[in-house]
N, C-alpha and C positions, 0 to 999 in steps of 0.2 A: 506574482513573482515568487519564485522559490529560490532561496539562496543555494548556490551550488554546494556549500559545505554540508547541506542536509542530504545530498545525493550519493548513492553508491552505484557502481556499474550494475546494470540490469534493472534499476528502478524504472518504473513507468511514469511518465509525465506527458503533458501536452504542450505543444508550441502554439502560442496565441495566433500565429499566422495560418496554421492549417487545422488545428482543433481536434486531431485524432491522436489516440495514445501511441507513444513510441517509447522504446527503452533507451536508457542512457548507455551510450557506447564508449564515451570518453568524457572526462571531467577536467576542467581547468579552474582557474581562480574565479572567473565570472562568465564562463561559457561552458557549453556542453555540446557534444555531438550526439545526435539521436538517430536511431534506426528503427525499423519496424520489421515484424516477422516476414520472412520470405522476400525481403527486399534484395534484389540483385543489383541495384544501382548503388549510388554513393550514399553517404550519410548526410543528415540534415544538421546544420550548425545553428545553434541558438545562443543568445546570451541570457543571463539569469532573469532579466526584466521581461522576457517573452515566455517564461516557463509558467505553466498553470498545472495545478494538481488534477489528478484523475479522481473524481469523487467515489467514495465507497457506496455501493448500493446492495440491496438484498440479492439482486440478480448477479452482481459481480462476485459476492461471497459464494454463491452456488457454483459459478464458473471456476472459482479458485479451489473448489473441493470442500468448502465448509458445509457442515450439515446442520440444519435447523433442529434444535432440541426443544422438547415439549416442557421440560422443567424450566421454570422461570427464575431469573435473577431480577430483583427489584420489580417484580410483576411484569416483566418483559421477556419475550422469547429471546434466546441467544443462539448463536452459531458457534460450532466447535470444530477444531481440526488440530491434531498433533499438540495436545496440551494447552492450546490457546482457546479462550472463549472470547467472543466479541458480541457486544450488545449495543443497540442504538441508544445513545446518551441524550441527544436532543436533535433538532432538525438538521444540524450540520456535523455533529460529532458522534463518534463511537468510542466506547470504552473497551479496551483490550485488557484482559486479565488472565492471570495464571494463579491457580490455587496450589501452593506448595503443600499446605496442610490447613487444618481448620483455623489456625491463628496466623497464617502467613500468606497473605495475598499480594501479588505484584499487580499493579494496575497502571494504565496509561491512557490518556485521552488523545485520540487521533482524528483526522478528518479526511485523509487521502490514501490512495493505494501505495505510494512510495513510503509513507510512514508505516503502513501495515507491513510492507515488505521488510523494512528495517527492523521493526519489532519482532516479526516472525524469525528473522535471522538471529537476532540477539538472544531470543529465548531458546530456539531449537538448534542453532549452529548449522542450519541448512537453509538453502534458498527456498523461498515460496515459489512454486512452479506457476508461472503466469503465461497463459496463452490467449492473447487478445486478438 
């Protein structure tokens, strides 16, 4: 379940009934309308109880245009795009961070694509281009 208050238009989530990623087309108090790329039909309506996150993977980061960097943070490789660095935190979580300067780091632990989309927008004030 993903509370609809976490979602913005364009966020990618999955509906438990079909299991493939779709983007948020409209948001209500406890419902969303979902659509997918090149859909010429109607939209898919779901309630928040049926929404599932799209997990972040190394493959997904590459599709989104993040580049793997050889310099390690915390002895782990990280991916970078437009001032954002992302590193695997544990088996389910990722750490997104921005270094403003040597003494000023913004960091956030996330688990899913819609959280990455929201963080990316908050930091860069532009949408993360997602083509799934």
